[in-house]
N, C-alpha and C positions, 0 to 999 in steps of 0.2 A: 867805350861802344858807344858808336854815335846811328842815330837812328834816322832813318829819312823819311818823309810825309809820302803818305800814300796820294798820288795825283790821277786820275783818269786817265786813260789810253787815247778815248775818242770822246769828245765830246763832253757835256756836264752829267756830273754824276748822277743828277734826276732825271735828266732824260734818258740816258742810260738806264736807269732803274725802269721809268714807265714803259720804255720799249722793251725791255724784258717781260713787264708783268702782262703790258699788251699782247704778248705770244701765249701766255699762260693760261690755261683753262680758267674761266670764273667758279669753276667748280672747286680747286683745288684747297680752298682754304675753308670749305664748308665738309660739318661731321658728316659722311655717309647717311643716308636714311635709317638703314638699315643697323648700323651703330648709333642712331639716335634712338630706335626703338626700342632696341636692346639697353640701351643706359634707363629709359623710360621704364622698362621692364623691372629692373635691377630696382631704381628707386620705388615702385611698387611692391618689389619684394622685399624690400627693409622695412615699411612703412606697415605690411601685412608682418611682418615677423616680430616688430616690434609691440603690435598690437595685440598678439595671439602670445607673449612672452610669458604673462602669467598662467595662461589656460593649457600653454604647449608643455606638456610633460611626456607625451609619447607622439611617435610621429602621425601625423594628419597630413590633409589636402585641404586648401582653401581655396576659394574659387574669388581669380581676380578679373574676369570679363566673361559678361554673359548678356545674354539680349535682355533678358528681364531686369529691370530697375532694380538697384538696392543700396540701402544706406549704409551698410554694415557688412564687414566680411564673412562669408558664408564657411564655416570649418567642420570637417569631420574628422575623429581621430578613427586611424587605420584598424589597429589591435591586429589581429591577425591576417584580415582579409577586408578589404572594401571593394563592390563592385559599383560601378557609375551608370546608369544611363535614364531612360524616360520611363519602363516601367516600374510598377507600383512593389517588384519581387528586388528591386535594387535596394542595397542599404543605403546609396544616396541617390533619390529620385530628383532628376534636375526638368523642372518644367522646359517645354521647348517647344513653341507653337509653329516653328518655321519645320520640325523633324528634321535637322539636320544631326542631331545628336540618336543615335540609338536607341533600342528598347533596352537591351544591354550595351553597352559601349566599349568598358575596359575595366579592368580588375587587377587591384594592386594587392599583392599579398608578401606577408615577410616569411624570409627562411632564415633563421638562424638570425644575423646581423644586417642581412641583405633585404631590401624591398625591390621586388620585382614588378613592372609593368607589362598588362598581356593585352593585347587588343581582344576583344571578342568577337572577331569576323565581322564589326562594326562597317557600314556602308560606305560612311567617308572617313574612314582611317583616324588613326590617333596618332602624334607626331610628337616629337621630342626636341626641346630645347629649340634651336637654330636649324635642325637636321631637315633636308629637303626631300628625305625620304621616309615613306610612311612603315611604321613599326608594327611588328607580329610582338615583339617583348623585348625587355631592356633593362637593365639595373637603374635604380634611381639613387641619386644623391641630392644631398640637403639644397635646394633652392632651385631644384629642376622647374622649368615648366613644363606643360604637358596641353598639348590642344587636341581638343575632340568635340567635332560637330557645333562649331561656331563659340566654344565657352574656351576659356583660357585658365590651367590651376595650377598651383603651386604649390609643390609639394616640398615638407617641410619635417627635418629629424626634430624629434624629441631632445628637450635639453640635455637627458641622461644618456643620448644615444650620440650626442654630438663632441664628446670627451674623448 
């Protein structure tokens, strides 16, 4: 079987490639901004999960981003239920000088093996992962991101619950 050398049909192959690339969008080889942000959050999630590995016997919520600077990861166990907001009556009181987080913003409740996230009629809404729609309620999975009032939280299942 004879092989034939490939020869470009028009002009120099480098010139043809340059011409093709000149017609291509310069953004073609860049990772989309949304994808880059998603990858950054995944790296942050892995860091937090590994940091909490020894403490994470039961499901909990970690704060990933907040207006108040912090040097360590703030984490709260959920138990049967966890409410989050600015009011002192919440299980987790989050300081929010800009008042974007509602007094009672959201609650996570355990129902059997499932965890349910419920927005408590917050002013600025509660969002889950990459969703573009404000939610009323949703089931949570290990590694879900919750956005509420300028804060970003990470839901983490306990080590026994991940089996």
